[in-house]
N, C-alpha and C positions, 0 to 999 in steps of 0.2 A: 504494500500500500504506500502510496506517495501523495503528499499534500502539495498542491501548487496554488499560486495566487488565484483568487476568484476574480474573474473579469467580466466585462460587459457581454461577452459571448456565452457566459455561463448562467445568465439570469433565468432563462427558462428552466434549466435543469435545477437551479437552486430553488425556484418556486415549486417545482414538482416534488423535490425532496422534502421541502417544508410541509407540503400537503400530505405526503406519505407519512411523515413523522408526527404530525400534530393533529390532523383531522380525525383520526380514529379515536382520539381522546376527547373530542368535543372542543378542542381549542381553535381559536381563529387562525386561519392560515394566511401567511404573508403572500402578497401578490408579487409578480415580477416587478411591477412599478415601485412597490414599497421597498423591495430589496435594492433596486437600482438607486432610489433616493437615499437610502442608508449608505450604500457604497460611495455615493458622491459627497457625503457629509465629511467635514473635516475630521481627520483622525480615525476614520472607520476603514478597516481592512477585513479581508476575508480569505478563506482557504477552501479549496475543493479537494476532497479525498477521492483519489482514483483507485478503484479496486480492480479485480480481475474481470468483472462483468460491467465495468463502467463506473459512473459516479456512485460512491458509497455514502457520501455525506458532505456537509459543508458547515462552516463555522463563520460567524461574524463577531468582531470585537471592535471596541473604540478605545483610543488612548487620548486623554486630555491632561496635559501637564504630567503630574506624577501618579495619576490614577487611570485605571483601565476598567472597562465594563465588558463582560461577556454578554453579547446581545442575543445570540442563539446558537444552538448546535442542533442539526437535524441529521439523523442517520437513517438510511434506507432500511426498511424492516428486515430484509434478508441479511443485512450486515450487523444487526444487533448482537450483543454478547460475544463479539469477536475482537474487541479492542478498538473499534473505529471511533467511538466517542472519546476514548482516552487519547488517541492520536490527535484528534481534532482539538481537544482541550489543551494538550501540551503544545500544539502549534500556536494557539492563541496566547498561552502563558509565556512561552519563549519570545514571541514577537513583541508582546507588551513590555516584557522586561527589557528587551533590546532597545525599545523605543523610549526607555527611561521611566516606565511606570514602576511604582513601589508597591502598589496593591492592585488587586483585581476584585471587582464586585460583580454580583449577579443576582438575579431573581429567578426563583424556580417555584413551580406549583407545589404546595404542601403535599399533594397527592401523587407527585411524580417520584416514586420511590427509586426507580432506576437511575434517574439523573441525580437525585440527592445522594445516592450511594456512591456514584462516580465522584461527586464533589467532596463528599466526606473522606473518601479514600485518598484524595489528592491533598487534603489538608485544609480545605475551606472550613470556616466556622460560621455558625449562625450568629448574625449581629442584629437582626430585626425581622419585622413581619409587617406585611401590608394586608389588613383584613379584607376579605372578599374582593381581592384584586382581579382575579381571573374569573371570567364568565364562561361556564361550560354548559353543554346541553343537558347531561344527566344530573350533574351536581353543579348548579349554576353559579355558586359563589365559593370560590376556593381561595384560601389565603396564599399570598406569595411569601416565601421564605427568602430573606435577604442574606446572602453569604459573602464572606470576604476571605481572601488569601493574601498574605504578605508575600510579595514577590522577591524582595531583596534578602529574604532569609534563606538558609540552607535546608529547606524542608525536604526530607527524603521522599523521593517519588515511590509510590506504592506500585507493586506489580509489574 
């Protein structure tokens, strides 16, 4: 698996991956236009993970001054539980650190146990909560858990 920079020619694929990753859970799916606008924003970068069968996932992050924010990670359903999410997360962490960020923040649905486990294993800690932040179909109001990772520390990478 190899991660390369996410570019304008990848927007349709990124939107498709976001839909595959989030729609089954009742989450709002980002459109091609929304991803394009994010990528055009100052400090926003992305990576596309190429697997044996094509695009396996993508990640978007933002760096502003000494802080970074993980905006999204979407993994193709066929690529889950194979390390794709970890590879995408490490790509964002390394790039944010290289850009001078000292911390990375993210928001994740309280009910997204797979993502929360990934972030916990990597050393993120819970620093806050946004009540009823996510609107879902089945469970319409889900809290967002705010997590933080100090990037300039020598946190040992798990797994």
